[in-house]
C-alpha positions in Angstrom: -28.8 100.3 -51.5 -25.8 102.2 -52.7 -25.3 105.9 -51.8 -25.8 108.7 -54.3 -22.1 109.1 -55.0 -21.6 105.4 -55.4 -24.5 105.0 -57.8 -23.2 107.9 -59.9 -19.6 106.7 -59.9 -20.5 103.2 -60.8 -22.7 104.3 -63.7 -20.0 106.8 -64.9 -17.4 104.0 -64.9 -19.8 101.5 -66.6 -20.3 104.0 -69.4 -16.5 104.7 -69.7 -16.5 108.4 -68.8 -13.9 110.1 -66.7 -14.7 112.9 -64.3 -13.2 115.5 -66.6 -15.8 114.6 -69.3 -18.7 114.9 -66.8 -17.3 118.2 -65.6 -17.1 119.6 -69.2 -20.6 118.4 -70.0 -22.3 119.6 -66.8 -20.1 122.7 -66.2 -19.8 121.5 -62.6 -16.3 121.9 -61.0 -14.5 118.5 -60.9 -13.8 119.0 -57.2 -17.6 119.1 -56.6 -18.0 116.0 -58.6 -15.3 114.2 -56.6 -17.1 115.3 -53.4 -20.4 113.9 -54.7 -18.8 110.6 -55.6 -17.0 110.4 -52.3 -20.3 111.1 -50.5 -18.6 114.1 -49.0 -21.7 116.2 -49.3 -20.5 118.5 -46.4 -17.9 119.9 -48.9 -20.7 121.1 -51.2 -22.2 124.5 -50.9 -25.5 123.5 -49.3 -28.5 121.3 -50.2 -29.8 123.5 -53.0 -26.6 123.2 -55.0 -26.1 119.6 -54.0 -29.6 118.7 -55.3 -28.9 120.6 -58.5 -25.4 119.0 -59.0 -26.8 115.5 -58.4 -29.6 116.1 -60.9 -27.3 117.4 -63.6 -24.8 114.5 -63.0 -27.6 112.0 -63.3 -29.0 113.7 -66.4 -25.5 113.6 -68.0 -25.5 109.8 -67.4 -29.0 109.5 -68.7 -30.2 108.2 -65.3 -33.7 108.9 -63.8 -33.2 112.0 -61.7 -36.3 111.2 -59.7 -34.6 108.0 -58.4 -32.3 110.2 -56.3 -35.0 112.3 -54.8 -35.7 110.2 -51.7 -32.1 110.4 -50.6 -31.8 114.1 -51.5 -35.0 114.8 -49.4 -33.5 112.9 -46.5 -30.3 114.9 -46.7 -32.3 118.2 -47.0 -34.2 117.2 -43.8 -31.0 116.7 -42.0 -29.5 120.0 -43.0 -29.7 122.5 -40.2 -31.9 125.5 -40.8 -31.0 128.6 -38.9 -33.7 129.9 -36.5 -34.4 133.3 -35.2 -32.5 132.4 -32.0 -29.4 131.8 -34.2 -29.6 135.3 -35.6 -27.8 138.2 -34.0 -30.0 140.6 -32.0 -31.3 143.5 -34.1 -29.6 146.8 -33.3 -31.8 149.9 -33.3 -29.1 152.3 -32.1 -26.9 152.5 -35.2 -26.8 155.5 -37.5 -27.9 155.1 -41.1 -26.5 157.6 -43.5 -29.0 159.5 -45.5 -29.6 158.4 -49.1 -28.0 160.4 -51.8 -30.2 162.1 -54.3 -31.1 160.0 -57.3 -29.3 160.7 -60.6 -31.4 162.4 -63.1 -29.4 161.3 -66.2 -28.8 157.7 -67.2 -25.4 156.2 -66.3 -22.9 157.0 -69.1 -24.8 160.0 -70.5 -23.3 163.4 -70.6 -25.0 166.1 -68.6 
């Protein structure tokens, strides 16, 4: 089975579209579309955006978005999720400045 990027690229070429046309239609940056087609998903800003971009790209080509879900789910499962151990330790010894009094007049109004 072809990869996500290869399937999208093949269909785009079959339909005679260039990446600029897909970018204009989807409003996805052409660099992101190139990364998808090259299966360079690590260059994309995380699985949430990758999933959205792939769905939009598939929709632009009138492909069944659901056919990409198994591979997207596999990619999502492989993406590392930060754990509590990865987080910096909480600091309880820092000073928090007091909150300022709330404004009584709406922003832009004259007092």
